[in-house]
N, C-alpha and C positions, 0 to 999 in steps of 0.2 A: 164210602165216606166214613171217617172216624166218628165215633160217638163222643159226646161231650162228657168228660169224666173229671175235668178240673174247673174250679171256680176261683176267680180272683175277687177278693173282698178288700177294697181299699178302706183302711181304718186309720189313716195317718192324719186326718184332718184335726184342726185345733178345737173344734166344737165351740166356736165363739158365740153362737146363738144361745148357748146354755151356760155361759159364764155367770157367776163364779164357780158353779158346781164342777165344770169341766177343767178347772185349773189343776185338780188333782185326780179326778176320776174320768176316764174316757167315756164319752157319751154312749158308746156302744155297750158299756157295762151298766148303764142305768137299768134297773129292774122294771120289767113289765110283769106284773103280778108276782111270780115267784122265781123268775130267772132273768138274766140280762138279755137285752134285745139281740145281741150278737149270737146268743145261743139259738134263738128262734131262726135266725138267718142260716146258721150252719145246719140245723135240723131240717129246714126246708130243702136245702141243697142236697143233703144226704138222702132224704125221702124221694128226691127227684133223680137219683142215680149218680150224683157227684161223689167221687171217691177221694179227691184231694182238694183241700181248701188252702189257698195261697193268700195269707194276710199280707197286705202292703201296709207296714207299720211305721211308726216314727218314735223318736225318743219320748219316753214317758207313757207309752201305751202298752208296756209289757204285761199289764193285767189281763189284756185280751188273750194273749198267747197262754199265759199262766192258767187261765180259766179252763183250758182244754188239756192241761198237763197234769201229771201225777202230783199229788201233794201228800207226801208220806206222813207228815205229822198229823194232818187232819184225818187221813185214812186210818192211822193207828189209833187215834183217839176214838173214832167212831167204832172201830172194831172192838177196842177195850170196853166201850160202853154198851156193846151189843146192839148198836143202832144199824142193823143189817140193811134195812131198806134205804136209809140215807147213804150208807156206805156204797151200796150198789149204784145209786143215782150219781154220786160223785165219781165213782170209777167208770161209769158208762160214758162220761164226757171224753175220756181219753181214747175211747174206742169208736167214736162217731165216724171219724175220717182221718186220713193222713193230713196233718197240719204242717204247713211250711210257712215260714215268715221271711219276707224280704223287707229291706229298709228303704224308705223314701227319705233321702237325706235333707232335701229342701222341699218346702210346701209349694210345689209348682202346678198344682191342680190335679183334677181327676184323670185327665188323659195321661199326664206324666206318671201318676201313681200306677196306672194300668201298665204302662210301658216298663216300669220297674220290675214287673213280674215276667218279662219276656224270656229270660233265661230258664225259668222254671216251667213256663208254659210250653216253650219250644215251638214246634210247628204243628200244634194240635188245636182243634177248636176248643173254646173255653167259654164259660159263662162269667159275667160280672154281676156281683150282687153288692148292693150298697149296705154297709153295716148298720145304718140307722133308718132303713126304709123297709118297714114291715107291710106285707100285703096278706090279708086274710082271704084266701081263695081256695077253692077245691075244684079240680086238682090244683096243687100249688102253682103260683105264677111262673116260677122258673121251669117247672115241668111242662107247662103249656108252651113256653118259649122254646124249650128243647125239642118238643114234638114239632113245632112249626119249623124250626131249623132243619130237622130231619126231612120234613115234607118238601120244603122249598129249596133245600140244599144251598142255603144262603144265610148270611147274617141277619139277625132279627133284633129288635129292640122294643122294650115296653116303655110307653110314654103315658103321662098323666096330664090331663088338661088342668090348667090353673087360671084363675081370674087374672086379668091384665095387671091389676094393682099388686098382685103377688109375684109377678115375674122377677123382680130383683132378688127374691129369696131362693131362686132355683137356677140350675143350668137349663137353658132353653133350647129347644129344637124347633125348627120350622117344619110343622106337620101339615102344611097346606097342600102337599103333593097328594095324589090319589091314594087312598087307604086301600091297599090291595087285600090284606088279610087282617082286618081289625077284629081282635078277640075281646069280648067284654070280660074283664078279669074281676 
């Protein structure tokens, strides 16, 4: 069985719950302490053995891809000002993983966004990480799911229970079936 080395990260959503801020800034770029939330997602994936991140992007979301790309002007400025630690931090983003971007041309939902990555994923197992869904767990949530995938030799999914009055805010799965391998994350 092939190991999971690719992760699809759908980031094409409009971020309507965070308007008006998301009119010009992708919600995945909102900072959590000192870095954007998408960076935490990518770092967790890399820490879990993922080598290639496939962003499913949309128009106006180029800042996400740019965050993980080289920025010559900023790097030159930091070098000239002898801000070596900050320069190292900025440059380390480009080395985290192989970053590929595909475009979701119409907002047709999460399933369609994942489907947009099929040509890059090919016939390999892959993880899906949501660009605005942070989980603080040790070992990382995606690493736990990858281990379970390897043990079960089957697809796995992480779900979260929500109050009934909160269900309109989320994609909902019917989890009334027997919980075979329930991991507390």
